[in-house]
Phi, psi and omega in degrees: 000133180292137179291147173297150179293136182257158171285167180300314182293318178301319181297314181294313182293324176297318178300316180296324182270011175062037177251152181299146175239157182291332171206167180296130177294151186231122177243168184221137167229138177198150174291160185303319184296320180286321178300322177297322177296318178297318179297320177295320180298319182267358177070037180239165189251346182213171185295312178304321179294325178295315180301318179291318181297326181270355181055052180261161181256040190302140173277118188264132183269141173248154187208166177242124184286149173286132182241358179283119183296138174084354182269138183261087183074174185298327183263003177059051181248121176284127181251156174230152178265127182250119180294140173288148186302329183270003178078010184281345181173199180223161167230159182257142174216156180294141171294320174203164176265116194299334177241017184291335183268359182268144183251349183228159176297319180300320179298316180296315180299325182285323192251347186239135176262110179290145180291155175225164181291343177294345181277000187232156178248114184261007190290339185259001184298314182298320179299318177299314180302313182297321181295316180292320178296319181295333176272359174090023183248149172286155188235137173242140178211136181094141185212114177238114179222088192294318180289325177298313179297319179300314179298321178294324183280325185233349182096149184297311181300317181292325176301312181295322176296318178300312182300323185278328191231351181221068185298329179296314178293317180300316179298320179297311183297315179298319179300314182292320177299311183292327178305315177284310188300319179292320180293321179296314178296320178299318180296321178294315179297319177298314182295331180287347175051045175085001183265359178270118187279330182206159177220155184264124167239104203210165177197172171242092182269353189247161169236194185290340186238352182172205182272148176288335179210165183288158175300325178300316179291321178301313179294319181302313186267330191241344186305314183294328179286324173299316180302311184287321183287327176288323175298320178297315179302315181295326179298334179257012175073022182259137172288156183255118181259127181238118177259131181208101181292159166091196184273073186251018184304323180293343180268353185303317177302322177295316180300315179294318181298331178285342177107011175292140187249336181234124183247125181225150007252359177063065177279074194284353174279351179274164184301142172098342184274141171217103188297322179294318177294320178302313179295318182296321185275328192233011186297334180274352185236343182233140163262130183265137185226126177113228172096330185278115189297129177239020170263328180234307191294302185295315183279331193238354179248185187254184184301318181297320178292323176298315179297322177296323177296316177299314179300316182299317181290317180293317180300322183276318192255345182237026185297334179251016180064024179223160161073021179217133173242113184281134180196164172295154182299334178199194180301127173298129186275160188298332183281354185290133175296132180302322183297333178292318181287319175301315180296322179303310183286320180297316181291321179298324179294324179281306184289331183264017174283133185303132180276000000 
């Protein structure tokens, strides 16, 4: 018997809770330039209209705006736009890392103003939640990514050097980052009054061939913060979404053991990944999110290859009609053919309909 049609939010939450869905849920990530191409293709003017036109189950984010005058983002980092070589768009990178040149805790304390929740306005979070819920979408709020913030503040190389050779400084920087990030997320979860379905406790521990640091080092510096931040999410009834780029398959048991419930982006073409094994071992504890390759397949191959990619992910991760939200592995890049992304979602709706 065919399942009744579900709302977008019902589909996403059922996947997270390992319950059958009427079809595979569909989420979207894309850079601004590509999203503009999609909007032009569908003849719409804004992102919500695009999601509706494509009939996607997108997880919609809520946020609190920065209100402190003169500050450049929460970490006060000046960014610059760097044109892509082919002219298809731009990407942003820091002009400098604001505490990257300091060697002592005293120097940082003297010269850098750490963010506080007083710099933000949380009054509109509940209104955002209600609007998305009324339109039938799941909601995400709050973002804690300690190594990403650390890299922005001191640079990737300096972060790794700190972890290896200056644990006192590394512990201080992580403590200060988490002090704000956890408090900021708590304020968002509080403001959402139970309407926030998930929150991000996340990092990028991987590169193209393996981990940036050992699991022992990850646990040493970040384990306690994962414990406390995941406990906080659960206290507010929010599921825990974990984003981790790269060849991080070997870290999945640690991620699961910490209590993360949704794993993204599943770059399964990189070393170490086996989607069928992943599903067999963790299907009762993880909802899988992503999987559709956007380093090779989406930007550089054709519709048939995109459809084969969709089949591979659905066959492995949605074999029991549960526990998978199909999406690109990361933001669809500006050079990607629109027809590939359109084909990805259209084919997924057909091939991923519950049998």
